[in-house]
N, C-alpha and C positions, 0 to 999 in steps of 0.2 A: 504494500500500500504506500502511496505517496501522499504526504501531507504538505500543504502550503499554508503558511501563516504570514500575516503582514498587517500593515496599516497604511492609511492615507490620512494626512492631516490637512484640513483646509480651514479658512476663516469660518467661524460659526455662522456668519451670515451667508455663506456659500453652500452650506450643507444641503439645502433643498435642491440645488442644481446638481450636486454630486449624486444625490439619491435618484433624481430623474435620469441622469446619465447611466447609472448603474442598474436600474430596474430592468431594462431590456436585456442587458448582459446576463444578469442573474437568471432571468426566466429562460433564456435560450440555453445557457450553460447547463442548467439542471436537467435539460432534456438530452444532453449528449451521452452517448454510450460510455460507460466507465466512470461517469461522474457520480461519486457516492455522496458528496455533500458540497455545497457551494453557498457561502453566505457573506454578506457585508452587514456589520452591526455597529450602530452608532454607540459610542461609549456614553453611558448615562452620567458619569462623573466628570467627563472631560469634553466639553462642547467642541465640535469640529474634528474629533478623532473618530475614524471609522476603522474597525477591525475587519480583516479579511481572513476567512477560514475555508479551506478546501480539502477534500479527500478524493483521491483518484485511484482507480483499481489497477492501472498499469501505466507504464511509460508511454505506450502507444496512445492511450486515451488522453494523457496530458499533452503529448505532442500534437495530436489532432486539435485539441482545444486551443493551443497556442497559434494555430493557423486559421482559426475561424474569423469570419467577417465581423461577428458581434464583439469579439475581443479587440480586433483592429479598430472598430468604430469607437469603442469606449476609450482605448488608449489615445486615439486622436482627439478626443474631447477633453482629456485631462489638462493640457496646457492652459486652456481657457479658464479652468477652475483655480488656477494659481496655487497648486498644492504647496504647502509649507514643508512637508516631509512625505516621503514614500519609502517604505521598506517592505519587501516581500522575500521570504526565505522558504527553501524547500527542505523537507525532512523525509527520510526514508524510514518507514515503519514496518516491522515484521508481523505485528499482530495487534490485537485490541483486547483490553481487559476492562470490563465495565466496573466502575467504582461505585456508582450510585444509580439506582433505577433498573428498569428492565432492559 
């Protein structure tokens, strides 16, 4: 399993524009083969900070995602949002152990 975690920081007054740009990306990505989870979440304690969390079943699925039109479109919209910080990192995971819940 491949895990992607990251964040995008924008000015708090820009968060609505970031959400509007990300919504079609999220919807389309969740339909991709091999996408196990894909979410952007606004930090409730830090206005303007959006956390990114992804899980992919395989290298091939992630590679295919990185070539999609919806990701290209979103990445093209980012400069206009004047992000203050962006960081996205990849982690390789061997398995999962549920700590709480079903």
